[in-house]
C-alpha positions in Angstrom: 140.5 160.6 104.4 137.3 161.5 106.3 133.8 161.7 104.9 131.0 163.1 107.0 127.3 163.6 106.4 124.4 164.9 108.6 121.8 162.5 107.4 120.0 159.9 109.5 122.5 157.6 111.3 122.7 153.9 110.5 121.5 151.2 113.0 123.6 148.1 113.8 121.6 145.9 111.4 122.4 148.3 108.5 126.1 148.5 109.5 126.6 144.8 109.9 124.3 143.3 107.3 124.5 145.9 104.6 127.6 148.1 104.9 130.0 145.4 106.1 128.5 142.4 104.3 130.1 141.5 100.9 127.6 141.5 98.1 124.9 143.5 100.0 123.8 147.1 99.8 120.3 147.3 101.0 119.5 150.0 98.5 117.1 147.9 96.4 118.9 148.3 93.1 116.1 146.7 91.0 116.6 147.5 87.4 119.8 149.4 88.0 123.5 148.9 87.7 125.3 148.3 91.1 124.1 146.8 94.3 126.9 144.2 94.5 129.0 146.0 97.2 131.9 146.9 95.0 132.0 150.5 96.3 132.6 149.4 99.9 135.4 147.1 98.8 137.1 150.0 97.1 136.3 152.6 99.7 136.9 150.6 102.9 138.1 147.1 102.8 141.2 147.4 100.5 142.9 150.1 102.7 145.0 149.9 105.8 142.1 150.6 108.2 138.7 152.3 108.6 136.4 153.8 111.2 132.7 154.4 110.8 131.0 156.5 113.5 127.2 156.8 113.3 124.4 157.2 115.9 125.7 155.5 119.1 127.9 153.1 117.2 131.5 153.0 116.0 133.1 150.4 113.8 136.9 150.0 113.6 138.2 147.6 111.0 140.8 146.4 108.6 139.6 144.4 105.6 136.7 142.2 106.6 137.7 142.2 110.3 136.1 144.8 112.5 135.0 145.5 116.1 131.8 147.3 117.2 131.7 149.8 120.1 128.1 150.5 121.3 126.4 153.0 123.5 128.6 156.0 122.6 127.4 159.6 122.8 124.9 160.2 120.0 126.3 161.4 116.7 123.8 162.7 114.2 125.0 161.5 110.8 127.8 159.3 109.7 131.6 159.9 109.7 133.8 157.5 107.8 137.6 157.7 108.2 139.9 155.6 106.0 143.7 155.3 106.4 145.1 155.0 102.9 148.6 153.7 102.3 150.8 156.1 100.3 150.6 159.8 99.5 147.6 160.4 97.3 146.6 163.8 98.8 147.1 165.9 95.7 145.4 163.4 93.4 142.5 162.9 95.8 142.0 166.7 96.1 142.1 167.2 92.4 139.6 164.4 91.7 137.2 165.6 94.4 137.2 169.1 92.9 136.7 167.7 89.4 133.7 165.6 90.6 132.0 168.5 92.3 132.6 170.8 89.3 130.7 168.3 87.2 127.7 168.0 89.6 124.4 169.8 89.8 123.2 169.2 93.3 121.2 171.1 95.9 123.3 170.0 98.9 126.5 171.3 100.3 129.9 169.7 99.9 132.5 171.0 102.3 136.1 169.9 101.5 138.9 170.7 103.9 136.7 173.5 105.3 135.9 175.0 101.9 132.4 174.8 100.3 132.8 173.5 96.8 130.6 174.6 94.0 128.3 171.8 92.8 126.2 173.7 90.2 127.3 172.8 86.7 124.2 173.7 84.7 122.9 171.5 81.9 123.0 174.3 79.4 121.3 174.4 76.0 119.3 171.2 75.1 120.6 169.7 71.9 118.9 166.3 71.5 116.7 163.8 73.2 118.2 160.3 72.8 116.7 157.0 73.9 118.8 156.9 77.0 119.0 160.6 78.0 119.1 164.3 76.9 122.2 165.9 75.5 123.0 169.5 76.5 125.9 171.8 75.9 127.3 174.8 77.8 130.5 176.9 77.9 131.6 176.0 81.4 134.4 173.8 80.1 136.0 173.0 76.7 136.4 169.4 75.6 134.6 167.7 78.5 131.8 165.2 78.4 129.9 164.7 81.6 127.4 161.8 81.9 125.1 162.2 85.0 122.1 160.6 86.7 119.9 163.1 88.6 122.7 165.6 88.5 125.4 163.3 89.9 128.3 162.5 87.6 128.6 158.8 86.7 131.8 159.6 84.7 133.4 162.4 82.6 136.2 162.5 80.0 137.7 164.4 77.1 135.6 165.0 74.0 136.6 166.7 70.7 133.9 169.4 71.1 135.1 172.8 72.3 132.2 173.0 74.8 131.0 171.0 77.8 128.6 168.3 76.8 126.3 167.2 79.5 124.2 164.0 79.2 121.4 163.6 81.8 120.5 159.9 81.8 116.9 158.7 81.9 115.4 155.2 82.4 117.1 152.3 84.0 120.9 152.5 84.5 121.2 148.7 83.8 120.1 149.4 80.2 122.5 152.3 79.8 125.7 152.0 81.8 128.5 149.4 82.0 128.5 147.4 85.2 131.1 149.7 86.8 129.1 152.7 85.9 132.1 154.2 84.2 130.9 154.1 80.6 127.9 153.8 78.4 127.0 150.5 76.8 128.4 150.2 73.3 125.3 151.0 71.3 124.6 154.1 73.4 128.2 155.2 73.3 128.2 154.9 69.6 125.0 156.9 69.3 126.4 159.6 71.6 129.8 159.7 69.8 128.1 160.2 66.4 126.0 163.0 67.7 128.9 164.8 69.3 130.8 164.5 66.0 127.8 166.0 64.3 127.7 168.9 66.8 131.5 169.4 66.5 
């Protein structure tokens, strides 16, 4: 699996002391959920091998062991390639498409040469809750999408025959579970009750 972006490359300090250091992120997650380095464990370290190419650097690794190659021809952006054991191609493709379908983002996602649509509109505003605004639209049936700045945090089935979009506000540490895959109980209960009311 290869991921590539055309943003500013990482320098060696960022690669070694942020990306490849357990428990570090360098993103300044003050008042937010995350920042413990779980994503890099799941995306890089637990697979057969990985390569990160950025700027004039390349990292080749397996788990926490890696080598750095310096002074390569300049590469604008970052390309990460991960060798995953087993055949997950169809599941990965399906989940990537689902994720992009639930996103409202101004950038471009190209997947296997195809530009994926990332423009799920919020829809009609229904209610302002203490942790976000609830919208509905007819893009999907029975789908709840919880987003932060248009990026899906999670999505799942709901009993309503429409798509329910929740755009979060405030600090994610006050709203989301530690893995960012659910709302804290009091918020989940409030949202479930409102969706039942709408349904």
